[in-house]
Phi, psi and omega in degrees: 000122181279177185298317182296321179293321179295318179297317179297319180295317178299319180297317180295317180297320180297318179294320179295319179295319178298319178296322178298316180298317179298317179295318181297312182292325177296317180294319180296316179297322179296318179296317180298316180297318179296318180297315181297320183290326182281333179275341177277068185273169174303327178294318177297317180298315179295318180299311181294323178292319181292335180293347178270357182265171179285334182232073187299323181290318176300318180299307184294317182299321183280333186257341181295339177295339184253025185303317181296323179286325181288315187056239178238031187259111181295329178292318179293322178298314179295320180296315179293323178299320177293318179299317178296318179297320180300320179300314181292322179294320178297319179298317179294318180299320178295318179298317180294322178297319178293325181294333180294346180264358180292148178274330185239119180256010182103189185288341184256117180296342179290343179297324180299314179296320181295320178297315179298321178296319179296319179300318181290313183293328180284332173297318178295317180299318179298317178298319180293321177292322178298318177296322178295316180296319179296319180294319178295326179294327179292333180299327182291328182267349181258045183300325182278359182291155178288161178300324180297321180294319179294320177299320179296316179297317179294328176298321176297316180298316179298318180296315183289320179292325175294320179295322178298318178295322177295319178297323177294319176297322179299320177299312180297317181301327181295343181259002182299322182262008179271136180298149180300129179200172183298322181296316180298315180298318181293314181296310183296326177296316179294322181294316178302317179300310181293324180297324178296316178295318181295316179300316180295316180298317179297320179297320179291324175295315180299319180296317179293319179299322178297322180292325178289320180298328182285349179286151178267000000 
């Protein structure tokens, strides 16, 4: 084999090797992209979103059941979070309403007044959550709406969910001066539970609202 033939062979080998590298890196990038897309699951999305809330474990545990419905949609995640919160708030409101019929509220007569106040404030909280859920549901059908219109709707949701959280705090505050008793422990336990769900739902709404606000 003379020099010219050797040079030609080297050139061909070099080109083949370069082609191999291009093919290899393209294949590697494709695998990486596929891996990232498959690992970026609705569960991952819910987990990362819940990590921005005050009660991430409560958030993830309650919402991961709806992963298929949520997919990777922050609006849907916030909407479902409000729906889950509404269920818990309704249960608490029903319990408080039933408690107002009790004959014995414990050793402190102020407990009776506090229970009635909780019953009233939770009815308001439920109404505010119901309004929030309805407003969030409209976001799905108002795809053609302007960003300003969506921001306005989300502003309503933020206001109502904040008001619901305030009503829950009002219920707890009513028991501050009540002597320790079974009724107080039961009520405050339920309120803490609902407040965690409400706080998480509001945080997810705020996060989605921030993403909408950043749009031009």
